[in-house]
mmCIF file of the N, C-alpha and C atoms, coordinates in Angstrom:
data_MODEL
# 
_entry.id   MODEL 
# 
loop_
_atom_site.group_PDB 
_atom_site.id 
_atom_site.type_symbol 
_atom_site.label_atom_id 
_atom_site.label_alt_id 
_atom_site.label_comp_id 
_atom_site.label_asym_id 
_atom_site.label_entity_id 
_atom_site.label_seq_id 
_atom_site.pdbx_PDB_ins_code 
_atom_site.Cartn_x 
_atom_site.Cartn_y 
_atom_site.Cartn_z 
_atom_site.occupancy 
_atom_site.B_iso_or_equiv 
_atom_site.pdbx_formal_charge 
_atom_site.auth_seq_id 
_atom_site.auth_comp_id 
_atom_site.auth_asym_id 
_atom_site.auth_atom_id 
_atom_site.pdbx_PDB_model_num 
ATOM 1   N N  . MET A 1 1  ? -19.597 -5.796  -7.794  1.00 0.00 ? 1  MET A N  1 
ATOM 2   C CA . MET A 1 1  ? -20.156 -6.963  -7.153  1.00 0.00 ? 1  MET A CA 1 
ATOM 3   C C  . MET A 1 1  ? -19.432 -7.174  -5.824  1.00 0.00 ? 1  MET A C  1 
ATOM 4   N N  . ASN A 1 2  ? -20.165 -7.371  -4.776  1.00 0.00 ? 2  ASN A N  1 
ATOM 5   C CA . ASN A 1 2  ? -19.603 -7.646  -3.461  1.00 0.00 ? 2  ASN A CA 1 
ATOM 6   C C  . ASN A 1 2  ? -19.583 -9.139  -3.212  1.00 0.00 ? 2  ASN A C  1 
ATOM 7   N N  . ILE A 1 3  ? -18.485 -9.605  -2.644  1.00 0.00 ? 3  ILE A N  1 
ATOM 8   C CA . ILE A 1 3  ? -18.330 -11.017 -2.305  1.00 0.00 ? 3  ILE A CA 1 
ATOM 9   C C  . ILE A 1 3  ? -18.027 -11.107 -0.816  1.00 0.00 ? 3  ILE A C  1 
ATOM 10  N N  . LEU A 1 4  ? -18.671 -12.020 -0.151  1.00 0.00 ? 4  LEU A N  1 
ATOM 11  C CA . LEU A 1 4  ? -18.458 -12.214 1.277   1.00 0.00 ? 4  LEU A CA 1 
ATOM 12  C C  . LEU A 1 4  ? -17.206 -13.050 1.496   1.00 0.00 ? 4  LEU A C  1 
ATOM 13  N N  . LYS A 1 5  ? -16.276 -12.515 2.316   1.00 0.00 ? 5  LYS A N  1 
ATOM 14  C CA . LYS A 1 5  ? -15.078 -13.242 2.720   1.00 0.00 ? 5  LYS A CA 1 
ATOM 15  C C  . LYS A 1 5  ? -15.061 -13.266 4.241   1.00 0.00 ? 5  LYS A C  1 
ATOM 16  N N  . ALA A 1 6  ? -14.740 -14.390 4.812   1.00 0.00 ? 6  ALA A N  1 
ATOM 17  C CA . ALA A 1 6  ? -14.669 -14.503 6.271   1.00 0.00 ? 6  ALA A CA 1 
ATOM 18  C C  . ALA A 1 6  ? -13.245 -14.867 6.664   1.00 0.00 ? 6  ALA A C  1 
ATOM 19  N N  . PHE A 1 7  ? -12.696 -14.134 7.626   1.00 0.00 ? 7  PHE A N  1 
ATOM 20  C CA . PHE A 1 7  ? -11.355 -14.427 8.114   1.00 0.00 ? 7  PHE A CA 1 
ATOM 21  C C  . PHE A 1 7  ? -11.205 -13.875 9.522   1.00 0.00 ? 7  PHE A C  1 
ATOM 22  N N  . ARG A 1 8  ? -10.186 -14.345 10.208  1.00 0.00 ? 8  ARG A N  1 
ATOM 23  C CA . ARG A 1 8  ? -9.946  -13.912 11.579  1.00 0.00 ? 8  ARG A CA 1 
ATOM 24  C C  . ARG A 1 8  ? -8.898  -12.803 11.585  1.00 0.00 ? 8  ARG A C  1 
ATOM 25  N N  . LEU A 1 9  ? -9.103  -11.833 12.470  1.00 0.00 ? 9  LEU A N  1 
ATOM 26  C CA . LEU A 1 9  ? -8.161  -10.739 12.645  1.00 0.00 ? 9  LEU A CA 1 
ATOM 27  C C  . LEU A 1 9  ? -7.683  -10.712 14.085  1.00 0.00 ? 9  LEU A C  1 
ATOM 28  N N  . ASP A 1 10 ? -6.486  -10.199 14.260  1.00 0.00 ? 10 ASP A N  1 
ATOM 29  C CA . ASP A 1 10 ? -5.953  -10.009 15.594  1.00 0.00 ? 10 ASP A CA 1 
ATOM 30  C C  . ASP A 1 10 ? -6.862  -9.043  16.366  1.00 0.00 ? 10 ASP A C  1 
ATOM 31  N N  . GLU A 1 11 ? -7.071  -9.341  17.623  1.00 0.00 ? 11 GLU A N  1 
ATOM 32  C CA . GLU A 1 11 ? -7.994  -8.550  18.443  1.00 0.00 ? 11 GLU A CA 1 
ATOM 33  C C  . GLU A 1 11 ? -7.619  -7.068  18.463  1.00 0.00 ? 11 GLU A C  1 
ATOM 34  N N  . SER A 1 12 ? -6.327  -6.769  18.517  1.00 0.00 ? 12 SER A N  1 
ATOM 35  C CA . SER A 1 12 ? -5.916  -5.359  18.564  1.00 0.00 ? 12 SER A CA 1 
ATOM 36  C C  . SER A 1 12 ? -6.281  -4.631  17.273  1.00 0.00 ? 12 SER A C  1 
ATOM 37  N N  . LEU A 1 13 ? -6.206  -5.315  16.138  1.00 0.00 ? 13 LEU A N  1 
ATOM 38  C CA . LEU A 1 13 ? -6.614  -4.701  14.870  1.00 0.00 ? 13 LEU A CA 1 
ATOM 39  C C  . LEU A 1 13 ? -8.114  -4.441  14.840  1.00 0.00 ? 13 LEU A C  1 
ATOM 40  N N  . VAL A 1 14 ? -8.870  -5.385  15.348  1.00 0.00 ? 14 VAL A N  1 
ATOM 41  C CA . VAL A 1 14 ? -10.328 -5.225  15.383  1.00 0.00 ? 14 VAL A CA 1 
ATOM 42  C C  . VAL A 1 14 ? -10.705 -4.047  16.268  1.00 0.00 ? 14 VAL A C  1 
ATOM 43  N N  . GLU A 1 15 ? -10.046 -3.921  17.410  1.00 0.00 ? 15 GLU A N  1 
ATOM 44  C CA . GLU A 1 15 ? -10.335 -2.804  18.315  1.00 0.00 ? 15 GLU A CA 1 
ATOM 45  C C  . GLU A 1 15 ? -10.041 -1.466  17.642  1.00 0.00 ? 15 GLU A C  1 
ATOM 46  N N  . LYS A 1 16 ? -8.902  -1.374  16.972  1.00 0.00 ? 16 LYS A N  1 
ATOM 47  C CA . LYS A 1 16 ? -8.543  -0.132  16.281  1.00 0.00 ? 16 LYS A CA 1 
ATOM 48  C C  . LYS A 1 16 ? -9.513  0.169   15.150  1.00 0.00 ? 16 LYS A C  1 
ATOM 49  N N  . LEU A 1 17 ? -9.872  -0.846  14.405  1.00 0.00 ? 17 LEU A N  1 
ATOM 50  C CA . LEU A 1 17 ? -10.811 -0.672  13.299  1.00 0.00 ? 17 LEU A CA 1 
ATOM 51  C C  . LEU A 1 17 ? -12.171 -0.204  13.806  1.00 0.00 ? 17 LEU A C  1 
ATOM 52  N N  . THR A 1 18 ? -12.648 -0.831  14.848  1.00 0.00 ? 18 THR A N  1 
ATOM 53  C CA . THR A 1 18 ? -13.945 -0.464  15.422  1.00 0.00 ? 18 THR A CA 1 
ATOM 54  C C  . THR A 1 18 ? -13.923 0.967   15.944  1.00 0.00 ? 18 THR A C  1 
ATOM 55  N N  . LYS A 1 19 ? -12.864 1.328   16.652  1.00 0.00 ? 19 LYS A N  1 
ATOM 56  C CA . LYS A 1 19 ? -12.741 2.683   17.193  1.00 0.00 ? 19 LYS A CA 1 
ATOM 57  C C  . LYS A 1 19 ? -12.701 3.713   16.060  1.00 0.00 ? 19 LYS A C  1 
ATOM 58  N N  . LEU A 1 20 ? -11.940 3.438   15.026  1.00 0.00 ? 20 LEU A N  1 
ATOM 59  C CA . LEU A 1 20 ? -11.851 4.349   13.885  1.00 0.00 ? 20 LEU A CA 1 
ATOM 60  C C  . LEU A 1 20 ? -13.205 4.513   13.206  1.00 0.00 ? 20 LEU A C  1 
ATOM 61  N N  . ALA A 1 21 ? -13.872 3.409   12.955  1.00 0.00 ? 21 ALA A N  1 
ATOM 62  C CA . ALA A 1 21 ? -15.174 3.452   12.279  1.00 0.00 ? 21 ALA A CA 1 
ATOM 63  C C  . ALA A 1 21 ? -16.203 4.231   13.104  1.00 0.00 ? 21 ALA A C  1 
ATOM 64  N N  . LYS A 1 22 ? -16.237 3.967   14.396  1.00 0.00 ? 22 LYS A N  1 
ATOM 65  C CA . LYS A 1 22 ? -17.191 4.686   15.254  1.00 0.00 ? 22 LYS A CA 1 
ATOM 66  C C  . LYS A 1 22 ? -16.856 6.169   15.334  1.00 0.00 ? 22 LYS A C  1 
ATOM 67  N N  . GLY A 1 23 ? -15.584 6.466   15.434  1.00 0.00 ? 23 GLY A N  1 
ATOM 68  C CA . GLY A 1 23 ? -15.164 7.863   15.560  1.00 0.00 ? 23 GLY A CA 1 
ATOM 69  C C  . GLY A 1 23 ? -15.392 8.693   14.310  1.00 0.00 ? 23 GLY A C  1 
ATOM 70  N N  . THR A 1 24 ? -15.459 8.042   13.178  1.00 0.00 ? 24 THR A N  1 
ATOM 71  C CA . THR A 1 24 ? -15.630 8.763   11.911  1.00 0.00 ? 24 THR A CA 1 
ATOM 72  C C  . THR A 1 24 ? -16.995 8.539   11.285  1.00 0.00 ? 24 THR A C  1 
ATOM 73  N N  . HIS A 1 25 ? -17.802 7.718   11.935  1.00 0.00 ? 25 HIS A N  1 
ATOM 74  C CA . HIS A 1 25 ? -19.151 7.397   11.431  1.00 0.00 ? 25 HIS A CA 1 
ATOM 75  C C  . HIS A 1 25 ? -19.104 6.784   10.032  1.00 0.00 ? 25 HIS A C  1 
ATOM 76  N N  . ARG A 1 26 ? -18.118 5.935   9.827   1.00 0.00 ? 26 ARG A N  1 
ATOM 77  C CA . ARG A 1 26 ? -18.004 5.186   8.570   1.00 0.00 ? 26 ARG A CA 1 
ATOM 78  C C  . ARG A 1 26 ? -18.047 3.703   8.900   1.00 0.00 ? 26 ARG A C  1 
ATOM 79  N N  . ALA A 1 27 ? -18.372 2.915   7.901   1.00 0.00 ? 27 ALA A N  1 
ATOM 80  C CA . ALA A 1 27 ? -18.424 1.466   8.090   1.00 0.00 ? 27 ALA A CA 1 
ATOM 81  C C  . ALA A 1 27 ? -17.007 0.895   8.173   1.00 0.00 ? 27 ALA A C  1 
ATOM 82  N N  . GLU A 1 28 ? -16.852 -0.152  8.960   1.00 0.00 ? 28 GLU A N  1 
ATOM 83  C CA . GLU A 1 28 ? -15.568 -0.834  9.037   1.00 0.00 ? 28 GLU A CA 1 
ATOM 84  C C  . GLU A 1 28 ? -15.147 -1.325  7.655   1.00 0.00 ? 28 GLU A C  1 
ATOM 85  N N  . LYS A 1 29 ? -16.111 -1.758  6.865   1.00 0.00 ? 29 LYS A N  1 
ATOM 86  C CA . LYS A 1 29 ? -15.853 -2.228  5.502   1.00 0.00 ? 29 LYS A CA 1 
ATOM 87  C C  . LYS A 1 29 ? -15.097 -1.178  4.689   1.00 0.00 ? 29 LYS A C  1 
ATOM 88  N N  . PHE A 1 30 ? -15.458 0.087   4.867   1.00 0.00 ? 30 PHE A N  1 
ATOM 89  C CA . PHE A 1 30 ? -14.798 1.170   4.143   1.00 0.00 ? 30 PHE A CA 1 
ATOM 90  C C  . PHE A 1 30 ? -13.298 1.159   4.420   1.00 0.00 ? 30 PHE A C  1 
ATOM 91  N N  . TYR A 1 31 ? -12.919 1.055   5.688   1.00 0.00 ? 31 TYR A N  1 
ATOM 92  C CA . TYR A 1 31 ? -11.510 1.107   6.059   1.00 0.00 ? 31 TYR A CA 1 
ATOM 93  C C  . TYR A 1 31 ? -10.756 -0.160  5.663   1.00 0.00 ? 31 TYR A C  1 
ATOM 94  N N  . VAL A 1 32 ? -11.406 -1.293  5.722   1.00 0.00 ? 32 VAL A N  1 
ATOM 95  C CA . VAL A 1 32 ? -10.768 -2.533  5.282   1.00 0.00 ? 32 VAL A CA 1 
ATOM 96  C C  . VAL A 1 32 ? -10.479 -2.450  3.787   1.00 0.00 ? 32 VAL A C  1 
ATOM 97  N N  . GLU A 1 33 ? -11.457 -1.981  3.006   1.00 0.00 ? 33 GLU A N  1 
ATOM 98  C CA . GLU A 1 33 ? -11.258 -1.847  1.561   1.00 0.00 ? 33 GLU A CA 1 
ATOM 99  C C  . GLU A 1 33 ? -10.157 -0.835  1.243   1.00 0.00 ? 33 GLU A C  1 
ATOM 100 N N  . GLU A 1 34 ? -10.168 0.303   1.947   1.00 0.00 ? 34 GLU A N  1 
ATOM 101 C CA . GLU A 1 34 ? -9.144  1.323   1.718   1.00 0.00 ? 34 GLU A CA 1 
ATOM 102 C C  . GLU A 1 34 ? -7.748  0.787   2.052   1.00 0.00 ? 34 GLU A C  1 
ATOM 103 N N  . ALA A 1 35 ? -7.641  0.063   3.151   1.00 0.00 ? 35 ALA A N  1 
ATOM 104 C CA . ALA A 1 35 ? -6.352  -0.495  3.553   1.00 0.00 ? 35 ALA A CA 1 
ATOM 105 C C  . ALA A 1 35 ? -5.848  -1.499  2.522   1.00 0.00 ? 35 ALA A C  1 
ATOM 106 N N  . LEU A 1 36 ? -6.732  -2.337  2.030   1.00 0.00 ? 36 LEU A N  1 
ATOM 107 C CA . LEU A 1 36 ? -6.333  -3.316  1.022   1.00 0.00 ? 36 LEU A CA 1 
ATOM 108 C C  . LEU A 1 36 ? -5.940  -2.633  -0.289  1.00 0.00 ? 36 LEU A C  1 
ATOM 109 N N  . ARG A 1 37 ? -6.706  -1.634  -0.700  1.00 0.00 ? 37 ARG A N  1 
ATOM 110 C CA . ARG A 1 37 ? -6.349  -0.894  -1.926  1.00 0.00 ? 37 ARG A CA 1 
ATOM 111 C C  . ARG A 1 37 ? -4.959  -0.283  -1.791  1.00 0.00 ? 37 ARG A C  1 
ATOM 112 N N  . HIS A 1 38 ? -4.717  0.350   -0.649  1.00 0.00 ? 38 HIS A N  1 
ATOM 113 C CA . HIS A 1 38 ? -3.415  0.978   -0.407  1.00 0.00 ? 38 HIS A CA 1 
ATOM 114 C C  . HIS A 1 38 ? -2.298  -0.069  -0.422  1.00 0.00 ? 38 HIS A C  1 
ATOM 115 N N  . TYR A 1 39 ? -2.515  -1.174  0.258   1.00 0.00 ? 39 TYR A N  1 
ATOM 116 C CA . TYR A 1 39 ? -1.510  -2.230  0.315   1.00 0.00 ? 39 TYR A CA 1 
ATOM 117 C C  . TYR A 1 39 ? -1.188  -2.748  -1.079  1.00 0.00 ? 39 TYR A C  1 
ATOM 118 N N  . PHE A 1 40 ? -2.218  -3.042  -1.872  1.00 0.00 ? 40 PHE A N  1 
ATOM 119 C CA . PHE A 1 40 ? -1.984  -3.585  -3.207  1.00 0.00 ? 40 PHE A CA 1 
ATOM 120 C C  . PHE A 1 40 ? -1.281  -2.578  -4.114  1.00 0.00 ? 40 PHE A C  1 
ATOM 121 N N  . THR A 1 41 ? -1.609  -1.309  -3.990  1.00 0.00 ? 41 THR A N  1 
ATOM 122 C CA . THR A 1 41 ? -0.931  -0.281  -4.778  1.00 0.00 ? 41 THR A CA 1 
ATOM 123 C C  . THR A 1 41 ? 0.548   -0.221  -4.417  1.00 0.00 ? 41 THR A C  1 
ATOM 124 N N  . GLU A 1 42 ? 0.843   -0.204  -3.124  1.00 0.00 ? 42 GLU A N  1 
ATOM 125 C CA . GLU A 1 42 ? 2.232   -0.167  -2.667  1.00 0.00 ? 42 GLU A CA 1 
ATOM 126 C C  . GLU A 1 42 ? 2.988   -1.422  -3.098  1.00 0.00 ? 42 GLU A C  1 
ATOM 127 N N  . TYR A 1 43 ? 2.356   -2.574  -2.980  1.00 0.00 ? 43 TYR A N  1 
ATOM 128 C CA . TYR A 1 43 ? 2.987   -3.836  -3.363  1.00 0.00 ? 43 TYR A CA 1 
ATOM 129 C C  . TYR A 1 43 ? 3.301   -3.842  -4.856  1.00 0.00 ? 43 TYR A C  1 
ATOM 130 N N  . GLU A 1 44 ? 2.340   -3.408  -5.667  1.00 0.00 ? 44 GLU A N  1 
ATOM 131 C CA . GLU A 1 44 ? 2.551   -3.377  -7.113  1.00 0.00 ? 44 GLU A CA 1 
ATOM 132 C C  . GLU A 1 44 ? 3.667   -2.411  -7.479  1.00 0.00 ? 44 GLU A C  1 
ATOM 133 N N  . ASP A 1 45 ? 3.712   -1.244  -6.838  1.00 0.00 ? 45 ASP A N  1 
ATOM 134 C CA . ASP A 1 45 ? 4.786   -0.284  -7.092  1.00 0.00 ? 45 ASP A CA 1 
ATOM 135 C C  . ASP A 1 45 ? 6.148   -0.872  -6.719  1.00 0.00 ? 45 ASP A C  1 
ATOM 136 N N  . ALA A 1 46 ? 6.212   -1.546  -5.590  1.00 0.00 ? 46 ALA A N  1 
ATOM 137 C CA . ALA A 1 46 ? 7.464   -2.163  -5.154  1.00 0.00 ? 46 ALA A CA 1 
ATOM 138 C C  . ALA A 1 46 ? 7.891   -3.258  -6.121  1.00 0.00 ? 46 ALA A C  1 
ATOM 139 N N  . GLN A 1 47 ? 6.938   -4.015  -6.633  1.00 0.00 ? 47 GLN A N  1 
ATOM 140 C CA . GLN A 1 47 ? 7.258   -5.080  -7.583  1.00 0.00 ? 47 GLN A CA 1 
ATOM 141 C C  . GLN A 1 47 ? 7.806   -4.498  -8.882  1.00 0.00 ? 47 GLN A C  1 
ATOM 142 N N  . ILE A 1 48 ? 7.213   -3.404  -9.351  1.00 0.00 ? 48 ILE A N  1 
ATOM 143 C CA . ILE A 1 48 ? 7.710   -2.741  -10.563 1.00 0.00 ? 48 ILE A CA 1 
ATOM 144 C C  . ILE A 1 48 ? 9.141   -2.257  -10.341 1.00 0.00 ? 48 ILE A C  1 
ATOM 145 N N  . ALA A 1 49 ? 9.390   -1.631  -9.195  1.00 0.00 ? 49 ALA A N  1 
ATOM 146 C CA . ALA A 1 49 ? 10.737  -1.146  -8.882  1.00 0.00 ? 49 ALA A CA 1 
ATOM 147 C C  . ALA A 1 49 ? 11.729  -2.302  -8.822  1.00 0.00 ? 49 ALA A C  1 
ATOM 148 N N  . LYS A 1 50 ? 11.336  -3.396  -8.209  1.00 0.00 ? 50 LYS A N  1 
ATOM 149 C CA . LYS A 1 50 ? 12.209  -4.572  -8.110  1.00 0.00 ? 50 LYS A CA 1 
ATOM 150 C C  . LYS A 1 50 ? 12.510  -5.134  -9.492  1.00 0.00 ? 50 LYS A C  1 
ATOM 151 N N  . ASP A 1 51 ? 11.484  -5.241  -10.327 1.00 0.00 ? 51 ASP A N  1 
ATOM 152 C CA . ASP A 1 51 ? 11.678  -5.757  -11.681 1.00 0.00 ? 51 ASP A CA 1 
ATOM 153 C C  . ASP A 1 51 ? 12.613  -4.860  -12.487 1.00 0.00 ? 51 ASP A C  1 
ATOM 154 N N  . ARG A 1 52 ? 12.437  -3.553  -12.357 1.00 0.00 ? 52 ARG A N  1 
ATOM 155 C CA . ARG A 1 52 ? 13.303  -2.617  -13.083 1.00 0.00 ? 52 ARG A CA 1 
ATOM 156 C C  . ARG A 1 52 ? 14.732  -2.696  -12.570 1.00 0.00 ? 52 ARG A C  1 
ATOM 157 N N  . PHE A 1 53 ? 14.888  -2.816  -11.256 1.00 0.00 ? 53 PHE A N  1 
ATOM 158 C CA . PHE A 1 53 ? 16.222  -2.902  -10.675 1.00 0.00 ? 53 PHE A CA 1 
ATOM 159 C C  . PHE A 1 53 ? 16.947  -4.154  -11.161 1.00 0.00 ? 53 PHE A C  1 
ATOM 160 N N  . ASN A 1 54 ? 16.216  -5.256  -11.285 1.00 0.00 ? 54 ASN A N  1 
ATOM 161 C CA . ASN A 1 54 ? 16.815  -6.527  -11.697 1.00 0.00 ? 54 ASN A CA 1 
ATOM 162 C C  . ASN A 1 54 ? 16.939  -6.684  -13.205 1.00 0.00 ? 54 ASN A C  1 
ATOM 163 N N  . ASP A 1 55 ? 16.387  -5.750  -13.978 1.00 0.00 ? 55 ASP A N  1 
ATOM 164 C CA . ASP A 1 55 ? 16.462  -5.805  -15.438 1.00 0.00 ? 55 ASP A CA 1 
ATOM 165 C C  . ASP A 1 55 ? 17.854  -5.340  -15.878 1.00 0.00 ? 55 ASP A C  1 
ATOM 166 N N  . PRO A 1 56 ? 18.625  -6.219  -16.531 1.00 0.00 ? 56 PRO A N  1 
ATOM 167 C CA . PRO A 1 56 ? 19.976  -5.829  -16.936 1.00 0.00 ? 56 PRO A CA 1 
ATOM 168 C C  . PRO A 1 56 ? 19.994  -4.674  -17.943 1.00 0.00 ? 56 PRO A C  1 
ATOM 169 N N  . LYS A 1 57 ? 18.892  -4.424  -18.620 1.00 0.00 ? 57 LYS A N  1 
ATOM 170 C CA . LYS A 1 57 ? 18.814  -3.332  -19.592 1.00 0.00 ? 57 LYS A CA 1 
ATOM 171 C C  . LYS A 1 57 ? 18.490  -1.998  -18.919 1.00 0.00 ? 57 LYS A C  1 
ATOM 172 N N  . SER A 1 58 ? 18.058  -2.054  -17.682 1.00 0.00 ? 58 SER A N  1 
ATOM 173 C CA . SER A 1 58 ? 17.644  -0.853  -16.959 1.00 0.00 ? 58 SER A CA 1 
ATOM 174 C C  . SER A 1 58 ? 18.859  -0.178  -16.338 1.00 0.00 ? 58 SER A C  1 
ATOM 175 N N  . LYS A 1 59 ? 18.926  1.147   -16.479 1.00 0.00 ? 59 LYS A N  1 
ATOM 176 C CA . LYS A 1 59 ? 20.041  1.899   -15.921 1.00 0.00 ? 59 LYS A CA 1 
ATOM 177 C C  . LYS A 1 59 ? 19.694  2.353   -14.504 1.00 0.00 ? 59 LYS A C  1 
ATOM 178 N N  . VAL A 1 60 ? 20.589  2.096   -13.571 1.00 0.00 ? 60 VAL A N  1 
ATOM 179 C CA . VAL A 1 60 ? 20.418  2.525   -12.187 1.00 0.00 ? 60 VAL A CA 1 
ATOM 180 C C  . VAL A 1 60 ? 21.233  3.799   -11.995 1.00 0.00 ? 60 VAL A C  1 
ATOM 181 N N  . LEU A 1 61 ? 20.594  4.829   -11.465 1.00 0.00 ? 61 LEU A N  1 
ATOM 182 C CA . LEU A 1 61 ? 21.268  6.104   -11.241 1.00 0.00 ? 61 LEU A CA 1 
ATOM 183 C C  . LEU A 1 61 ? 21.680  6.245   -9.781  1.00 0.00 ? 61 LEU A C  1 
ATOM 184 N N  . SER A 1 62 ? 22.814  6.881   -9.572  1.00 0.00 ? 62 SER A N  1 
ATOM 185 C CA . SER A 1 62 ? 23.226  7.188   -8.208  1.00 0.00 ? 62 SER A CA 1 
ATOM 186 C C  . SER A 1 62 ? 22.368  8.341   -7.696  1.00 0.00 ? 62 SER A C  1 
ATOM 187 N N  . SER A 1 63 ? 22.356  8.534   -6.391  1.00 0.00 ? 63 SER A N  1 
ATOM 188 C CA . SER A 1 63 ? 21.573  9.640   -5.835  1.00 0.00 ? 63 SER A CA 1 
ATOM 189 C C  . SER A 1 63 ? 22.124  10.978  -6.321  1.00 0.00 ? 63 SER A C  1 
ATOM 190 N N  . GLN A 1 64 ? 23.432  11.048  -6.505  1.00 0.00 ? 64 GLN A N  1 
ATOM 191 C CA . GLN A 1 64 ? 24.053  12.275  -7.004  1.00 0.00 ? 64 GLN A CA 1 
ATOM 192 C C  . GLN A 1 64 ? 23.585  12.572  -8.433  1.00 0.00 ? 64 GLN A C  1 
ATOM 193 N N  . GLU A 1 65 ? 23.553  11.558  -9.289  1.00 0.00 ? 65 GLU A N  1 
ATOM 194 C CA . GLU A 1 65 ? 23.090  11.731  -10.662 1.00 0.00 ? 65 GLU A CA 1 
ATOM 195 C C  . GLU A 1 65 ? 21.610  12.110  -10.696 1.00 0.00 ? 65 GLU A C  1 
ATOM 196 N N  . MET A 1 66 ? 20.816  11.511  -9.826  1.00 0.00 ? 66 MET A N  1 
ATOM 197 C CA . MET A 1 66 ? 19.394  11.830  -9.782  1.00 0.00 ? 66 MET A CA 1 
ATOM 198 C C  . MET A 1 66 ? 19.186  13.285  -9.361  1.00 0.00 ? 66 MET A C  1 
ATOM 199 N N  . ARG A 1 67 ? 19.933  13.751  -8.346  1.00 0.00 ? 67 ARG A N  1 
ATOM 200 C CA . ARG A 1 67 ? 19.819  15.147  -7.919  1.00 0.00 ? 67 ARG A CA 1 
ATOM 201 C C  . ARG A 1 67 ? 20.201  16.096  -9.051  1.00 0.00 ? 67 ARG A C  1 
ATOM 202 N N  . LYS A 1 68 ? 21.254  15.729  -9.779  1.00 0.00 ? 68 LYS A N  1 
ATOM 203 C CA . LYS A 1 68 ? 21.706  16.550  -10.900 1.00 0.00 ? 68 LYS A CA 1 
ATOM 204 C C  . LYS A 1 68 ? 20.612  16.652  -11.956 1.00 0.00 ? 68 LYS A C  1 
ATOM 205 N N  . ARG A 1 69 ? 19.991  15.532  -12.287 1.00 0.00 ? 69 ARG A N  1 
ATOM 206 C CA . ARG A 1 69 ? 18.931  15.524  -13.296 1.00 0.00 ? 69 ARG A CA 1 
ATOM 207 C C  . ARG A 1 69 ? 17.699  16.303  -12.842 1.00 0.00 ? 69 ARG A C  1 
ATOM 208 N N  . LEU A 1 70 ? 17.435  16.275  -11.538 1.00 0.00 ? 70 LEU A N  1 
ATOM 209 C CA . LEU A 1 70 ? 16.275  16.986  -11.004 1.00 0.00 ? 70 LEU A CA 1 
ATOM 210 C C  . LEU A 1 70 ? 16.574  18.459  -10.704 1.00 0.00 ? 70 LEU A C  1 
ATOM 211 N N  . GLY A 1 71 ? 17.841  18.829  -10.827 1.00 0.00 ? 71 GLY A N  1 
ATOM 212 C CA . GLY A 1 71 ? 18.217  20.209  -10.550 1.00 0.00 ? 71 GLY A CA 1 
ATOM 213 C C  . GLY A 1 71 ? 18.204  20.550  -9.075  1.00 0.00 ? 71 GLY A C  1 
ATOM 214 N N  . ALA A 1 72 ? 18.455  19.556  -8.259  1.00 0.00 ? 72 ALA A N  1 
ATOM 215 C CA . ALA A 1 72 ? 18.434  19.778  -6.807  1.00 0.00 ? 72 ALA A CA 1 
ATOM 216 C C  . ALA A 1 72 ? 19.835  19.895  -6.247  1.00 0.00 ? 72 ALA A C  1 
# 
């Protein structure tokens, strides 16, 4: 289901979005959706990492220990 949302964007972002869409023959909507999906995925991953880091039951490894475990 598509829902209409209206908001203002910085002019420089609109120019870049328009140029990208025209240059690739894709709709601006495609790139806005892709950017939001990417942002939310990254945000959720960062939140999981933060929660694990702050969990007193979670073990934090040093970079040296991580390399050892990975065989690097």
